[in-house]
TINUZA-795149 format. One line per 8 residues: for each residue x, y, z of C-alpha. Coordinates in Angstrom, 2 decimals. Each point is the difference from the previous one (the first is absolute). Example, Ala and Ser with C-alpha at 12.3 -4.5 7.8 and 13.67 -1.06 7.14 Angstrom:
# residues 2
12.30 -4.50 7.80 ~ 1.37 3.44 -0.66 $
This chain:
# residues 255
-14.90 -13.46 9.84 ~ 2.02 2.03 -2.61 ~ -0.99 3.52 -0.69 ~ 1.78 -0.18 -3.35 ~ 0.13 -3.03 -2.24 ~ 3.31 -1.77 -0.08 ~ 0.54 -0.02 -3.69 ~ -0.90 1.72 -3.36 $
-0.39 -2.24 -3.00 ~ 2.19 1.10 -2.90 ~ -1.20 -0.21 -3.51 ~ -0.68 1.87 -3.32 ~ -1.22 3.47 0.45 ~ -1.42 2.45 -2.57 ~ -0.22 -2.77 -2.70 ~ -0.17 1.50 -3.52 $
1.82 3.19 1.10 ~ 3.63 1.05 -0.04 ~ 1.42 2.73 2.15 ~ 2.27 2.94 -0.89 ~ 2.83 -0.50 2.46 ~ 3.15 1.78 0.97 ~ 2.60 -2.65 0.55 ~ 2.14 2.47 1.96 $
-2.74 0.50 2.56 ~ -1.66 -3.35 -0.09 ~ -3.34 1.65 -0.30 ~ -2.87 0.18 -2.47 ~ -2.41 2.50 -1.38 ~ -3.14 -0.13 -2.02 ~ -1.07 -3.37 -1.68 ~ 0.29 -0.35 -3.77 $
-2.16 -2.45 -1.84 ~ 2.08 -2.56 -2.02 ~ 0.05 -3.64 -0.91 ~ 2.35 -1.14 2.78 ~ -0.80 -0.23 3.75 ~ 2.30 1.11 2.85 ~ 0.09 -2.44 2.95 ~ 0.70 1.47 3.40 $
0.59 -1.87 3.33 ~ -1.57 1.55 3.07 ~ 2.37 -0.82 2.87 ~ -1.34 0.29 3.59 ~ 2.68 1.65 2.27 ~ -2.14 0.24 3.13 ~ -0.14 -2.18 3.10 ~ -3.61 -0.99 0.91 $
-1.42 1.66 3.08 ~ -0.83 -2.64 2.63 ~ -0.57 0.05 3.78 ~ 3.10 -2.10 0.59 ~ 2.35 1.94 -2.39 ~ 3.35 1.37 1.04 ~ -0.09 3.53 1.38 ~ 2.49 2.66 1.01 $
0.91 -0.47 3.69 ~ -2.46 1.77 2.25 ~ -2.81 0.18 -2.55 ~ -3.32 -1.68 1.14 ~ -1.23 -3.03 -2.01 ~ -2.51 0.23 -2.75 ~ -3.54 -0.62 1.12 ~ -2.99 -1.28 -2.02 $
-3.44 0.41 1.77 ~ -3.03 -1.51 -1.79 ~ -2.72 2.46 -0.44 ~ -2.32 -2.00 -2.21 ~ -0.43 -3.75 -0.51 ~ -1.64 -1.62 -3.08 ~ -2.13 -2.23 2.17 ~ -1.62 2.75 2.05 $
0.48 3.21 -2.05 ~ 0.04 -1.22 -3.56 ~ 3.47 1.49 -0.59 ~ 3.61 -0.42 1.40 ~ 1.83 3.13 1.30 ~ 2.88 0.79 2.27 ~ 1.47 2.85 1.93 ~ 3.72 0.09 -0.39 $
2.43 1.71 2.32 ~ 3.67 0.30 -0.91 ~ 2.99 2.28 0.30 ~ 0.38 2.28 -3.05 ~ 3.43 -1.32 -0.60 ~ -0.95 -3.64 -0.28 ~ 1.30 -2.47 -2.53 ~ 0.99 1.41 -3.42 $
-0.52 3.67 0.68 ~ 0.89 3.53 -0.97 ~ 1.47 2.84 2.18 ~ -1.12 3.55 -0.73 ~ 2.23 3.09 0.91 ~ -2.26 0.69 2.88 ~ 1.11 -3.28 1.64 ~ 3.17 1.69 1.14 $
-0.17 3.69 -0.96 ~ -2.07 2.57 1.84 ~ -2.34 1.56 -2.52 ~ 0.92 -2.62 -2.59 ~ -2.45 -1.15 -2.64 ~ -2.43 -2.79 0.77 ~ -0.89 -2.58 -2.71 ~ -3.31 1.62 -0.54 $
1.79 3.23 -1.00 ~ 1.82 -1.75 -2.84 ~ -1.40 -0.50 -3.53 ~ -0.65 -3.55 -1.12 ~ 2.83 0.31 -2.57 ~ 2.50 -0.07 2.82 ~ -0.90 -3.70 0.73 ~ 0.88 -1.47 -3.44 $
2.66 0.22 -2.59 ~ 2.94 -1.62 -1.77 ~ 2.23 -1.97 2.31 ~ 3.57 -1.23 0.23 ~ 1.23 -2.96 2.10 ~ 3.30 0.11 1.79 ~ 1.32 -3.40 1.03 ~ 1.98 0.68 3.23 $
0.29 -3.56 1.33 ~ 3.79 -0.13 -0.52 ~ 0.86 2.77 2.38 ~ 2.20 -0.62 2.98 ~ -2.30 1.02 2.89 ~ -3.66 0.32 0.89 ~ 0.25 3.74 -0.56 ~ -0.31 1.24 -3.64 $
2.77 2.56 -0.44 ~ 0.59 2.78 -2.51 ~ 2.81 -2.22 -1.35 ~ -2.41 -2.87 -0.62 ~ -2.32 2.30 -2.02 ~ 2.81 1.69 -1.99 ~ 0.22 -2.68 -2.72 ~ -3.75 0.46 -0.61 $
0.16 3.79 -0.37 ~ 0.84 0.36 -3.73 ~ -2.91 -2.22 -0.90 ~ -2.35 1.79 2.34 ~ 0.96 3.39 -1.29 ~ -0.39 -1.16 -3.55 ~ -3.36 -1.76 0.49 ~ -1.41 2.69 2.37 $
-2.64 -2.32 1.51 ~ -2.73 1.24 2.34 ~ 0.76 -2.87 2.48 ~ 3.17 -1.83 1.03 ~ -0.64 -3.37 1.58 ~ 2.85 -1.38 2.21 ~ 0.24 -3.83 0.15 ~ 1.88 -0.48 3.24 $
-0.73 -3.71 0.45 ~ -1.86 0.54 3.17 ~ -3.25 -1.39 -1.30 ~ 1.44 -3.44 0.81 ~ -0.04 0.94 3.64 ~ -3.62 1.10 0.10 ~ -1.62 -1.48 3.12 ~ 3.28 -0.20 1.95 $
0.58 2.40 2.93 ~ 3.27 1.23 -1.52 ~ -1.95 1.27 -3.01 ~ -0.91 3.19 1.97 ~ 2.47 -0.01 2.75 ~ 3.17 -0.63 -2.01 ~ -1.10 0.56 -3.60 ~ 1.20 1.62 -3.21 $
-0.06 3.81 -0.04 ~ 1.56 3.04 -1.62 ~ 2.89 2.00 1.43 ~ -0.59 3.73 0.17 ~ 2.44 0.48 -2.86 ~ -1.89 -2.46 -2.14 ~ -3.32 1.55 0.72 ~ 1.40 3.40 -0.78 $
1.23 -1.27 -3.38 ~ -3.36 -1.41 -0.88 ~ -1.79 3.18 1.21 ~ 2.04 1.91 -2.61 ~ -1.31 -2.02 -2.95 ~ -3.43 1.64 -0.24 ~ -1.91 -3.18 0.45 ~ -3.63 -0.31 0.88 $
0.83 -2.80 2.34 ~ 2.53 -2.62 1.34 ~ -1.19 -3.49 0.83 ~ 1.71 -2.84 1.72 ~ -0.61 -3.65 1.08 ~ 0.85 0.86 3.63 ~ -1.79 1.12 3.11 ~ 1.37 3.57 0.14 $
2.22 2.44 -1.83 ~ 1.69 0.64 3.40 ~ 1.42 -2.44 2.56 ~ -2.19 -0.64 3.08 ~ 2.37 1.97 2.29 ~ 0.05 3.10 -2.25 ~ -2.11 2.26 2.23 ~ 0.45 2.99 -2.29 $
-0.98 -1.93 -3.15 ~ 2.64 1.65 -2.30 ~ -0.85 -2.10 -3.07 ~ -3.70 0.76 0.43 ~ 0.60 3.75 0.37 ~ 2.41 0.16 -2.90 ~ -2.38 -1.76 -2.43 ~ -3.31 1.42 1.20 $
1.53 3.52 0.39 ~ 0.84 -0.11 -3.73 ~ -3.58 -1.07 -0.71 ~ 1.04 -3.58 -0.83 ~ -2.64 -2.48 1.36 ~ 1.11 -3.20 1.70 ~ -1.56 -3.40 -0.57 ~ 1.04 -2.69 2.34 $
-0.48 -3.82 0.25 ~ -0.18 -0.68 -3.66 ~ 0.23 -3.55 -1.20 ~ 0.41 -1.96 -3.38 ~ 2.59 2.37 -1.27 ~ 1.81 -3.04 -1.57 ~ -2.83 0.00 -2.59 ~ 0.94 3.44 -1.31 $
2.48 0.97 -2.64 ~ 2.63 2.66 0.65 ~ -1.95 2.45 -2.06 ~ -3.06 0.11 -2.39 ~ -2.80 -0.42 2.62 ~ -2.70 2.37 1.36 ~ -0.38 0.09 3.82 ~ -3.22 0.71 1.90 $
-0.44 0.53 3.71 ~ -3.47 1.25 0.76 ~ -0.64 1.01 3.60 ~ -3.31 -0.85 1.87 ~ 0.27 2.65 2.66 ~ 0.84 3.73 -0.43 ~ 2.00 0.72 3.11 ~ 3.77 -0.28 0.93 $
0.17 -3.51 -1.23 ~ -2.14 -2.69 -1.57 ~ 0.02 -3.56 -1.20 ~ 0.35 -0.10 -3.77 ~ -0.88 -2.53 -2.71 ~ 3.35 0.05 -1.75 ~ 0.26 -1.67 -3.32 ~ 2.01 0.30 -3.27 $
-0.91 -0.38 -3.66 ~ 2.78 -1.78 -1.85 ~ 0.09 -0.29 -3.77 ~ -0.06 -3.54 -1.29 ~ -0.33 -1.57 -3.49 ~ -1.81 1.36 -2.99 ~ -2.42 -1.91 -2.16 $
């Protein structure tokens, strides 16, 4: 049984309204009545939570225990047990830093904002290095997005054991570079910002130490443009980490 639906339907939103937008930031502000309509695609970037879903090595599986049945109680209800860092999820600073902020300590505005997509599939190794990021830096600094989403290509390995044990990750230098960009968050279509054998978690500490949230296990990044979209990653829990419903609003045609 999925805890989250597998897809969002895309379609016309806010029919009869236009939006005042900042092309440099890919965002929008208040609606303005006019004759034309703006069409926005809502792209689902989250993996559905299921009992048999892939999990980080050592994490217990998700459990769904029925509490109420339609036949006997008149309603259907379940108790759900899951690790806080299950599926598409967000890491808070308190995940790796003593005294670091938990998700409940952060304003809702930290979980949404203009996004930029970095296509890093052509790199030489599993690790994303500072050199891999360098060609993208001028655009990032000019655009000043709230979120940088890294398309590593690891989504294609979701469900394989190597996805977590030998997956894409950031070098400490790459993480430090991203941490210096004043981002709200960095997201990636991989299992962790650090490799499995990095006991001291340097990428996590560099990013979270700078207040940059980490979103792991994204999917469907191929549906996003390089810029001009609004990213959302709303946590369910308020602790050191939480599953998120990650999505993006992408501008489409006008009518």
